[in-house]
N, C-alpha and C positions, 0 to 999 in steps of 0.2 A: 813694290818689288816683283813678286811673279810677274804681272804683266810687262814689265819693263823688260824682264828674260825674256818672254815671249815675242816680245816686240823687236828686241836685239836677232833673236834667231830668225824670224822673218825676215827682216832686213839683212841681214847675211847670206841669205837663200836669194834673195832678188838681186844682190850684189854679184852671186855667182853667176845668175842669168846672164845680169849687166855683163860683166865680162865675158861671157860665154858668147854672147850676139854681138861684142863689139858696140855696145850703146848706154855706155856709162852715162856719158853726158847728157843724153835725151831724156833716160831714166831720171836719172840727177833732177833734170828741168821739169818733170814730171810731178816727181816727188815733193823739188821745192812749190811748185805751184799748188798741190794737195795743202802744204802746211799754212799756205797764205790765205787759201779759201777757208781752213779750219780757224785760224785765227781770226779772219775779220766777218767770219758770216756765224751767228748765232744760231741759225736754222741750218747749217750742215751740222753742227755739233748735235743739235737736237735730232737730225735727221739718224745721224750714226749711232747716237745713244738709244732711239727709240726700239723698245720692243716690239711695238705694237705695229710697225711698219714691216712687213713683210721682205725677206732678202731678196726675191725677184723683183720687187720693186724700187727696193734701193739701188739694186744693179742697175735699172733703168733711168734712174735719176742720176747716179753717178755717171753714166755713159753721154747722158747729154751735160752735164758739166764739164767732163774731161772728155769731151769728143776729141780735142786735139793730142789726145795722149797716145803714143807708142802704143802697138797691140800687146806688147808683154807688159806695161804697166797696167793697162786695161783688164786684161789675163788674172794678173796677180791680184790686183782690186777685187776680181769677181770671186777667186779662188776666198780671200779674205773673209770677204761678204757671206758666201755660202759656208763657211764655218763658223758663222756667228762670232767675228773678231773683228768686224768693222768700225769696232769703237777704236779699236787699238789703229788704227790706219795712220791720224797724227803721231803719234809716237814710234810707229815703225819709219815714217817717213822722216823725223827728227835722227833717228837711229842710224837710217840708212845715209845721211848726208854725213854723218859723224864716220860711219865706216867709210865711205869715197874718201873724206878727206885724209883717214889712216893711211889707205889705201896708196894715195899718190904722195904720201910723207907731207901732208899739211897740217901745222901744228895752229889751232885755233887760240891766242891769246886775246884776253881782256884787259887794258888796263884803265883804271877806273880812278878819276883824280877830281879833287874839288873844284879845280879851275883848268883851265884849257893849258897845256902843257907846252912850253915853247919848244923850236924844234932840235934844240943842243940837248936837251935835257931828257926829250925823246928818244933821241938819237942813242944817249949815252944808256938810257935803260934798255934798248932794245940791243943793244950791241953784249949788253949783261946776260940779255935772256938769251939770246943767240947762241951765246958761247956755250950753254948748259943744255941747249935742245938740238937732238938731230932732225932734221927738215925743214921746211918752208915755214914762216910764220905766216898766220890770216890773224892781222891785229883789227879788232874794233877798240874804240875809245870812247869811255862814257865819261860823264859829269855827273857828279853827285856831291854838291854843297854842304851835306851833311858830315861829311868827312873833314872838313874845316882846311885839311892840308893834308899832304903828303899822298902815296898812292897804294892803289891796292892790285894786285898784278893775279890773274887767275887764268891758268893752263889746265884745264880738264881738272883732275882731282887736289891738284897743287894750288895754294893759295898763299900768297906773298902779303903779308899786311903790313905797310908801312905809313900808316895813316894817323894824323895827329889824335883822332877820336879813338882809335885803336890805345895809343900811348895815354891818352886821358885814362879810357875804361882801366887799363892797366895798371896806372897808379892809383886810383881810385880803391881796385881790390888790395893791392898791398898796403894803403893805409887804414882800409876799415877790418883788417883782420886784427 
């Protein structure tokens, strides 16, 4: 929790810099790339978490990996690394992405279903969601066959569980009391 708060503070500072420099899109692209590298490369994860590799060596490596980054992004990564917080870089990048979406009024929504939804059902569900949300929706759809049927909607901290699996679990709890 403590590192999440710190990552959020760093991301907020980076967003303020990006707004001031009018480079939100390019810095966002840098942070998304950093997240991709972080999730795809075990070596990168080992590097940022290694206490044995000195900060200046890590910065050299980061400059090679992220040579196409904006100067502001690279300076930010150097600052984080010099402060020995480089292990937080993926969390900072995630937080930055969320802050940019919030700044632009974009609301990420994930709909999880047991099978592919038909367009009529999706449109009806999106209409309901849009009526209760300010901003533009960014929809992600996932399929999870373990849900049996129904749907699960996730928007930030809000979760609407209308799955058959959830209904079975609720029934099971009531019957076993």
